[in-house]
C-alpha positions as CSV (number, residue, x, y, z in Angstrom):
1,X,-5.5,-55.3,-8.2
2,X,-2.2,-54.0,-10.0
3,X,0.9,-52.6,-8.4
4,X,0.0,-49.0,-9.3
5,X,-3.7,-49.1,-8.5
6,X,-4.6,-47.0,-5.5
7,X,-7.5,-46.7,-3.3
8,X,-9.3,-43.5,-2.5
9,X,-8.0,-42.1,0.9
10,X,-10.4,-41.4,3.6
11,X,-10.7,-37.7,4.6
12,X,-9.5,-38.3,8.1
13,X,-6.1,-39.4,6.9
14,X,-5.7,-36.2,4.7
15,X,-6.5,-34.0,7.7
16,X,-3.9,-35.9,9.8
17,X,-1.4,-35.4,7.1
18,X,-2.2,-31.6,7.0
19,X,-2.0,-31.2,10.6
20,X,1.4,-33.0,11.0
21,X,2.9,-31.2,8.1
22,X,1.8,-27.9,9.6
23,X,3.2,-28.6,13.0
24,X,6.5,-29.7,11.6
25,X,6.7,-26.6,9.5
26,X,6.0,-24.3,12.4
27,X,8.7,-26.2,14.5
28,X,11.2,-25.7,11.7
29,X,10.4,-22.0,11.4
30,X,10.7,-21.6,15.2
31,X,14.0,-23.3,15.3
32,X,15.3,-21.3,12.3
33,X,14.3,-17.9,14.1
34,X,16.0,-19.3,17.3
35,X,19.2,-20.1,15.4
36,X,19.5,-16.8,13.8
37,X,18.9,-14.8,17.1
38,X,20.7,-17.1,19.5
39,X,23.7,-14.6,20.0
40,X,21.9,-11.4,19.0
41,X,22.8,-9.5,22.4
42,X,26.5,-10.4,22.1
43,X,26.7,-9.5,18.5
44,X,25.0,-6.1,19.3
45,X,27.5,-5.5,22.1
46,X,30.4,-6.0,19.7
47,X,28.8,-4.0,17.0
48,X,28.4,-1.0,19.3
49,X,32.0,-1.5,20.5
50,X,33.3,-1.4,17.0
51,X,31.2,1.5,15.9
52,X,32.8,3.4,18.7
53,X,36.3,2.4,17.6
54,X,35.6,3.4,14.1
55,X,34.3,6.8,15.3
56,X,37.4,7.2,17.3
57,X,35.6,7.3,20.6
58,X,38.3,5.1,22.4
59,X,37.2,6.2,25.9
60,X,33.8,4.9,25.2
61,X,35.1,1.8,23.5
62,X,37.2,1.0,26.6
63,X,34.2,1.4,28.9
64,X,32.2,-1.1,26.7
65,X,35.1,-3.4,26.8
66,X,34.7,-3.7,30.6
67,X,38.5,-4.7,31.0
68,X,40.0,-6.6,33.8
69,X,42.1,-4.4,36.1
70,X,45.3,-5.8,34.4
71,X,44.1,-4.6,31.0
72,X,45.1,-1.0,31.2
73,X,43.9,1.9,28.8
74,X,47.4,1.9,27.3
75,X,47.1,-1.8,26.5
76,X,43.7,-1.0,24.9
77,X,45.2,1.6,22.6
78,X,48.2,-0.6,21.8
79,X,45.6,-3.0,20.4
80,X,42.8,-0.9,19.1
81,X,44.3,2.7,18.6
82,X,45.1,4.3,15.3
83,X,48.6,2.8,15.6
84,X,47.8,-0.4,17.4
85,X,47.8,-4.0,16.3
86,X,44.4,-4.0,14.8
87,X,44.2,-0.3,14.1
88,X,43.5,1.9,12.4
89,X,39.9,0.3,12.3
90,X,37.8,2.2,9.8
91,X,35.4,-0.6,8.8
92,X,34.6,-4.1,10.0
93,X,32.5,-7.3,8.8
94,X,30.8,-9.7,11.1
95,X,31.9,-13.3,10.3
96,X,30.6,-15.8,13.0
97,X,29.6,-16.5,16.6
98,X,31.0,-19.6,18.1
99,X,30.1,-21.1,21.5
100,X,32.9,-23.5,22.7
101,X,31.6,-26.8,23.6
102,X,32.2,-26.9,27.3
103,X,31.5,-23.1,27.8
104,X,28.4,-21.8,29.6
105,X,29.6,-18.3,30.4
106,X,30.2,-16.7,27.0
107,X,30.4,-16.8,23.1
108,X,33.3,-15.9,20.8
109,X,32.4,-13.5,18.1
110,X,34.5,-13.5,15.0
111,X,34.7,-10.5,12.8
112,X,37.3,-8.8,10.4
113,X,38.5,-5.2,10.6
114,X,40.1,-3.2,7.9
115,X,41.8,0.1,7.7
116,X,39.8,1.1,4.7
117,X,36.7,3.1,5.1
118,X,34.7,0.7,2.9
119,X,35.3,-2.9,3.7
120,X,37.3,-4.5,0.9
121,X,37.0,-7.8,-0.7
122,X,38.0,-11.1,0.8
123,X,41.3,-11.3,-0.8
124,X,42.7,-8.0,0.7
125,X,45.7,-8.6,2.8
126,X,45.0,-5.6,5.1
127,X,42.0,-7.1,6.8
128,X,42.6,-8.9,10.1
129,X,40.5,-11.5,11.6
130,X,39.6,-10.7,15.3
131,X,38.2,-13.0,17.9
132,X,36.6,-11.4,20.9
133,X,35.1,-13.4,23.9
134,X,31.8,-11.8,25.1
135,X,30.4,-13.0,28.5
136,X,26.7,-13.6,28.9
137,X,26.4,-12.2,32.4
138,X,27.7,-8.5,32.0
139,X,28.5,-8.4,28.3
140,X,32.3,-7.7,29.0
141,X,34.7,-8.5,26.4
142,X,38.2,-9.8,26.3
143,X,40.4,-11.9,23.9
144,X,39.8,-15.7,24.0
145,X,42.4,-17.7,25.6
């Protein structure tokens, strides 16, 4: 018998190979879906917040922020208002969601904001990267430490 000569496989081993391949494929697809949807609620919370800021509904955006008592409405407007540090916010672009290694209470959502109505390219100097901490329990937002 030569090195490249093969023997015919038995049908049981082909069936086993197909079953294992199918199970591995299903597990990979399930993991991929979980990975894409793992912070869906937090991303949605930030998206609703940014939509309110873009629309100029600052009262609604402040309520969605669910601030601590020390973060007043004036502080909020100083950050997000038309003349604020991040403002005027006319468009935004989602970047990433990051869960710190030792955190079980929330996630950091990273996005960019722009004063232009249509989001510009990556090389625009007017865009600002923003990191927002969103807690799992009540979907409140704050700036990460």
